[in-house]
C-alpha positions in Angstrom: 5.8 -18.7 162.2 7.3 -21.4 160.1 5.3 -24.6 160.7 7.0 -27.7 161.8 3.9 -29.8 162.3 1.3 -31.0 159.6 -1.5 -29.7 161.9 -0.7 -26.1 161.2 -3.3 -24.7 159.0 -4.0 -21.2 157.4 -6.2 -19.2 159.5 -9.4 -17.5 158.2 -8.2 -13.8 158.6 -10.6 -10.7 158.7 -11.7 -9.4 155.4 -9.0 -7.4 153.6 -6.2 -9.6 155.2 -4.5 -12.7 153.8 -1.7 -15.0 154.7 1.1 -15.1 152.0 4.1 -17.3 151.4 6.6 -14.5 150.6 9.9 -15.1 148.9 12.8 -12.8 149.4 16.0 -12.3 147.4 18.7 -11.4 149.8 21.6 -9.2 148.9 23.9 -12.3 149.0 21.8 -13.8 146.3 20.1 -16.3 148.9 16.3 -16.8 148.5 14.2 -17.5 151.3 10.5 -17.8 151.8 8.4 -16.9 155.0 5.0 -16.9 155.9 3.6 -13.3 156.5 0.1 -11.7 157.0 -0.7 -9.0 154.4 -2.9 -6.1 154.7 -4.5 -6.2 151.2 -5.4 -2.6 151.2 -2.0 -1.1 152.2 0.2 -4.0 151.0 1.8 -4.0 154.3 3.4 -7.3 155.5 3.2 -8.5 159.1 4.9 -11.2 161.2 2.9 -14.3 161.0 1.7 -16.1 164.0 -1.5 -17.7 165.3 -4.0 -14.9 166.1 -4.4 -16.5 169.7 -0.6 -15.6 170.2 -1.3 -12.1 169.0 -4.2 -11.8 171.2 -2.1 -13.1 174.2 0.6 -10.4 173.4 -2.0 -7.9 173.4 -3.0 -8.9 176.8 0.6 -8.8 177.9 0.7 -5.2 176.5 -2.2 -4.0 178.5 -0.3 -4.9 181.8 3.3 -3.9 180.5 2.6 -0.6 178.7 2.3 1.5 182.2 6.0 0.3 183.1 7.1 1.1 179.5 5.6 4.6 179.7 7.3 5.4 183.1 10.6 3.9 181.7 10.3 5.9 178.5 9.6 9.0 180.3 12.2 8.5 182.9 14.9 7.8 180.3 14.1 11.1 178.5 14.0 13.1 181.6 17.4 11.9 182.3 19.0 12.0 178.7 17.5 15.5 177.7 19.7 17.6 179.9 22.7 15.3 179.2 22.3 15.7 175.5 22.3 19.4 175.9 25.4 19.6 177.8 27.2 17.2 176.1 26.4 19.2 172.7 28.0 22.3 174.4 30.8 20.6 175.9 31.8 18.9 172.4 31.5 22.0 170.5 33.7 23.8 173.3 36.3 21.0 173.1 36.6 21.5 169.2 36.9 25.4 169.8 39.8 24.7 172.3 41.5 22.2 170.0 41.0 24.4 166.8 40.5 28.1 168.2 39.3 29.7 165.0 36.3 31.8 163.9 34.3 29.1 162.4 34.5 26.9 165.5 33.7 29.8 167.9 30.6 30.7 165.7 29.6 27.0 166.0 30.1 27.2 169.8 27.9 30.1 170.1 25.1 28.5 167.8 25.3 25.3 170.0 24.8 27.4 173.3 22.1 29.8 171.8 20.2 27.2 169.6 21.4 23.6 169.2 21.3 22.9 173.1 18.0 24.8 173.8 16.3 22.8 170.7 17.6 19.5 172.3 15.7 20.4 175.5 12.7 21.5 173.8 12.5 18.3 171.7 13.2 16.2 174.9 10.4 18.0 176.7 7.9 17.4 173.7 9.0 13.7 173.6 8.0 13.5 177.4 4.7 15.5 176.9 3.4 13.5 173.9 4.3 10.0 175.2 1.4 9.5 177.5 -1.2 10.3 174.7 0.4 7.7 172.3 0.7 5.2 175.3 -3.0 5.6 176.3 -3.9 5.0 172.6 -1.8 1.8 172.6 -3.7 0.5 175.7 -6.9 0.9 173.9 -5.4 -0.7 170.8 -4.1 -3.5 173.0 -7.4 -4.1 174.6 -9.1 -4.0 171.2 -6.4 -6.5 169.9 -7.3 -9.0 172.6 -10.6 -9.5 170.6 -9.6 -8.5 167.2 -5.9 -9.4 166.9 -5.0 -8.7 163.5 -6.6 -5.2 163.6 -5.2 -4.5 166.8 -1.7 -5.6 165.7 -2.0 -3.0 162.8 -3.0 -0.1 165.0 -0.2 -1.1 167.5 2.3 -1.1 164.7 1.0 2.4 163.3 1.0 3.9 166.9 4.6 2.7 167.7 6.0 4.2 164.4 4.3 7.4 165.1 5.5 7.7 168.7 9.2 6.9 168.0 9.3 8.5 164.4 12.0 6.1 163.2 11.8 2.9 161.0 11.7 -0.6 162.5 15.5 -1.0 161.5 16.3 1.7 164.1 15.4 -0.4 167.1 18.2 -1.2 169.3 17.9 -4.8 168.5 19.5 -4.1 165.1 22.5 -2.8 166.9 25.4 -5.0 168.2 27.1 -3.2 171.0 30.3 -5.4 170.6 30.8 -3.6 167.3 30.7 0.0 168.9 32.1 0.3 172.6 30.8 3.9 172.4 27.1 2.7 171.9 25.8 3.3 175.5 27.5 6.7 175.7 26.0 7.8 172.4 22.6 6.6 173.6 22.7 8.8 176.7 24.4 11.9 175.4 24.6 12.1 171.7 22.1 14.4 170.0 22.4 12.4 166.7 21.7 8.9 168.3 18.8 7.7 166.1 18.2 4.2 167.8 15.1 3.3 169.9 13.2 0.7 171.6 9.9 -0.7 170.3 8.0 -2.6 173.0 6.1 -4.6 170.5 8.5 -5.0 167.7 6.7 -8.2 166.3 3.7 -6.0 165.6 5.6 -3.5 163.3 4.9 -3.7 159.5 7.9 -5.6 157.9 7.6 -3.7 154.6 5.5 -3.8 151.5 4.5 -6.6 149.4 5.9 -5.0 146.4 9.2 -4.3 147.9 11.9 -4.6 145.4 13.6 -7.5 147.0 10.6 -9.8 146.9 10.4 -12.3 144.1 6.9 -11.6 143.1 6.5 -14.5 140.7 7.2 -16.9 143.7 5.0 -14.9 146.2 1.5 -16.2 146.6 -1.6 -16.1 148.8 -2.7 -19.0 150.6 -6.2 -20.3 151.0 -7.8 -20.4 154.5 -7.8 -23.8 155.9 -5.0 -25.5 154.0 -2.3 -27.2 155.7 0.7 -24.9 155.9 3.5 -26.7 154.0 6.9 -26.8 155.4 9.0 -24.1 153.9 12.3 -24.9 152.0 15.5 -24.1 153.4 17.1 -20.7 152.1 19.1 -21.4 148.9 21.1 -19.6 146.3 19.0 -18.0 143.5 19.3 -20.1 140.3 
């Protein structure tokens, strides 16, 4: 949240947490400052918003997680056999195009090992999902009353469920740049994108990340009015 009204103030957060004005140096040399919430123990940075907003999102998650679970399981049940079949068909096509010993051995390997492995991984993904989502339900309930702590737990559980960094969320992908995006999502065993139901609760990074301008990053005292942030500008 970047305040636009003078009424916006720094909230008093639970012990071990602080609101920071964090300055980033982007790859193009542009500096940008954003407000973020920092876990002082782990140095993890989180999206800044009023705790009341986080609590509301936790309430919405309590209602939405069962739908997410059903969709997640259904998607993986459909995708798992398609990935296995596609893996074999692609290997078969390569052998037909280049009928040599190397391609034939790879085809046998994909039939005997890679495709069954994809099926087992898909089954494991389906089996473990309910346990994580049940834990997320309890974390969301907890987050209604303890928003900051709930946000942290929900972020950790999502990362553990998907086993991919936040930059692998499909919202980082522009399908217009890759017309095969949908096909890869359905049938490519190496497709590594995912969908985080509570993307805004994932840790954004560390307070000591290399792209953070540490001398311009500071903690803010609770109760002060949040100053309007400067527009991004080239580093001088």
